[in-house]
C-alpha positions in Angstrom: 0.3 -0.1 -0.1 1.3 3.4 -0.9 2.0 6.4 1.6 -0.4 8.5 -0.2 -2.8 5.6 -0.1 -2.4 5.2 3.5 -2.9 8.9 4.0 -5.7 8.5 1.9 -7.5 6.0 4.0 -6.9 7.5 7.2 -8.7 10.4 6.6 -11.9 8.6 5.9 -11.0 5.7 8.0 -10.7 2.7 5.8 -10.5 -0.8 6.5 -7.0 -1.5 5.0 -5.7 1.3 6.9 -6.8 -0.2 10.4 -6.2 -3.9 9.3 -2.5 -2.3 9.1 -2.9 -2.3 12.8 -3.8 -5.5 13.4 -1.1 -7.1 10.9 1.8 -5.0 12.8 2.5 -2.5 10.0 1.1 0.8 11.7 3.8 2.1 14.0 5.7 4.0 11.6 2.3 5.6 10.3 1.9 6.3 14.1 4.9 7.8 14.7 4.8 10.0 11.8 1.5 11.2 12.7 2.0 12.2 16.0 5.2 14.2 15.4 2.7 16.2 12.4 0.2 17.0 15.5 2.9 17.5 17.6 4.1 20.5 15.3 1.0 21.3 14.7 -0.4 22.0 18.0 3.3 23.5 18.8 2.8 26.0 16.5 -0.6 27.0 17.0 0.5 27.7 20.7 3.6 29.8 19.2 1.2 31.8 17.2 -0.9 32.3 20.5 2.3 33.8 22.6 3.5 35.9 19.3 -0.1 37.7 20.2 0.2 38.3 23.6 4.0 38.8 23.9 5.4 40.9 21.2 8.8 41.0 22.6 9.3 37.0 22.0 12.6 36.8 20.5 11.7 35.7 17.1 14.5 37.3 14.8 17.9 36.5 13.9 18.8 33.2 15.1 16.0 33.2 17.2 14.0 32.8 13.8 14.4 29.2 13.9 15.0 28.1 17.5 11.7 29.5 19.2 9.1 28.0 16.7 11.7 24.6 16.8 11.1 24.7 20.9 7.3 25.2 21.0 7.4 22.4 18.1 9.0 20.1 20.2 6.9 21.2 23.6 3.8 20.4 20.9 5.5 17.0 20.2 5.7 16.4 24.2 2.3 17.4 24.9 0.7 15.1 22.1 2.7 12.0 23.4 1.2 12.7 26.6 -2.3 12.7 25.3 -1.7 10.4 22.7 -1.0 7.8 25.6 -4.0 9.1 27.9 -6.3 8.5 25.0 -4.7 5.2 24.3 -5.6 4.2 27.5 -9.1 5.6 27.6 -9.3 4.0 24.4 -8.4 0.3 25.5 -10.7 0.6 28.5 -14.1 1.4 26.5 -12.7 -0.9 23.8 -12.6 -3.8 26.1 -16.2 -2.6 28.4 -17.7 -3.2 25.3 -16.5 -6.4 24.4 -13.1 -5.5 22.0 -9.7 -7.5 21.8 -8.1 -4.8 23.7 -4.2 -5.4 23.3 -2.5 -2.2 24.3 -0.2 -2.1 20.8 -3.1 -2.2 18.8 -5.0 0.0 20.8 -2.0 2.3 20.2 -1.9 1.6 16.5 -5.6 2.3 15.9 -5.0 5.5 17.8 -1.9 6.7 15.8 -4.2 5.6 12.7 -6.9 7.9 13.7 -5.1 11.3 14.1 -5.5 12.5 11.1 -8.7 15.0 12.0 -6.7 15.9 15.0 -4.1 17.1 12.7 -6.7 20.4 12.5 -9.0 19.3 15.9 -5.7 20.0 18.3 -4.1 22.9 16.8 -8.0 24.6 16.2 -9.4 24.1 19.9 -6.1 24.7 21.3 -5.9 28.1 19.9 -9.6 29.1 20.4 -9.3 28.1 24.0 -6.3 30.2 24.6 -6.6 33.3 22.6 -8.8 36.6 22.3 -10.9 36.4 19.4 -13.2 38.5 17.8 -16.7 37.4 17.7 -16.8 36.5 13.9 -13.3 34.6 13.9 -14.6 32.4 17.1 -17.5 31.2 15.2 -15.5 30.1 12.3 -13.2 28.3 14.7 -16.4 27.1 16.8 -17.7 25.7 13.4 -14.2 24.0 11.7 -13.9 22.4 16.1 -18.1 21.0 15.6 -16.9 19.5 12.3 -13.4 18.2 12.9 -14.6 16.5 16.6 -17.5 14.9 13.9 -15.1 13.5 11.8 -12.5 12.2 14.5 -15.8 10.5 16.0 -16.4 9.1 13.0 -12.9 8.0 12.4 -12.4 6.6 15.7 -15.5 4.6 15.4 -14.7 3.0 12.0 -11.3 2.0 13.9 -13.1 0.3 16.9 -15.3 -1.7 14.2 -12.4 -2.9 12.4 -10.1 -3.0 14.4 -11.9 -4.5 17.8 -14.4 -5.8 16.2 -17.3 -4.1 18.2 -20.5 -3.5 16.1 -21.4 -0.1 14.9 -23.8 0.6 17.8 -21.5 -0.4 20.8 -18.8 1.5 18.8 -21.0 4.7 18.8 -21.6 4.2 22.4 -17.7 3.6 23.2 -16.6 6.8 21.0 -19.3 9.0 22.8 -17.9 7.6 26.4 -14.3 8.3 25.2 -15.4 11.6 24.3 -17.3 12.5 27.7 -14.8 11.1 29.9 -11.8 13.1 28.2 -13.6 16.2 27.8 -14.4 15.8 31.8 -10.7 14.8 32.2 -9.8 18.2 30.9 -11.6 19.9 32.9 -10.9 18.6 36.2 -6.9 18.6 35.2 -7.3 22.4 34.2 -7.1 25.0 36.9 
């Protein structure tokens, strides 16, 4: 399977892509996706900080160093998020009768991260920035659309990768999102 076909499959949540996880051939795509979502998340934080802190060093040698620091911290943040969401996904999978297996679950989550390329940076930028009403509305619409997209892809990964029925997978995705959002609000001071 060509890399372009794999990423096209990740966008739609196709059977062939999630079969890669079951066959043990998905780890490189998981790591690539983790780096991409981490860099995008870190850069969204960088753009937010530039607006708030005009004295941030971004000229000369810092033109590369400062964004690289934010990109690196984004990768670290998204690595922690991936680990947390893997545990939530694994728990939901086991609770609804799935196969489980942390390695397979991590691969399935990693193959489901293409919507998060957009969801994580938009959410980070929207909730942490002072925006006008018009730009806030546009970003909220984008958040809802990418959220629906992510639910669809994760549900397909549960159906294909864990063998759940459509109903169980839909309920499991809802439970995962409710738990994840609740956990974020508990941990945010």
